[in-house]
N, C-alpha and C positions, 0 to 999 in steps of 0.2 A: 613825522616826516614834516619838513619845514616846507614853505611855498614853493622854493626852488626844485626840490626833489619831487613834490607833487605835480608841477608843471613839467616836469622833465619825464615822469610816468605817465602822464596824460599824453605827451607827445608819441611816446613809445607805442602806446595803446592805439592811438590814430594811425601810426604808420604801420603797425601791424594789420589794422583793418584794411588799410589801404593795400597792402600786399597781398592779402587774402582774397580780396575782390579782384586784383589782377590776376592772380593765380586762377581763379575760377573762370575768368574770362578767357585765359590762355588754354585752359582744359577744355573749354567749349570750343574754342577755334581749333584746336587740335582734332577734337571728334568730327566738326565739320568737315575738315580737311581730309581726314581719314575716309569720308564718303565720297570724295571727288573721285570719279572714274579714272582708273589708271590707263596707260596706254595698252593696246591689245598685246596678246602674248607673241603675236607674229612679229609686230615691231620689235619687241624686246628681244627675239631671237635673233633677228637681223642685226640689231645693234651688237649684240653679243658676238655674233660671227665676224662681223666687221672688226671687232675689238680683237678677237682671236687671230685673225689674219695679220692684223697689224704688229700684233706680240710676235707673231713667228717670223717676221721679217726683221 
């Protein structure tokens, strides 16, 4: 490989490493957000009922 190909390969490797780190960060963020308390079931039922009524009209 010549110097240009070697430099390009190193740039690809660096970009790959950066993307893997970003991917891991996003996975951790998803896991954290999944742990966030969801609205109570009653609130969801109310919203669902309101939506059903709106669709009937």
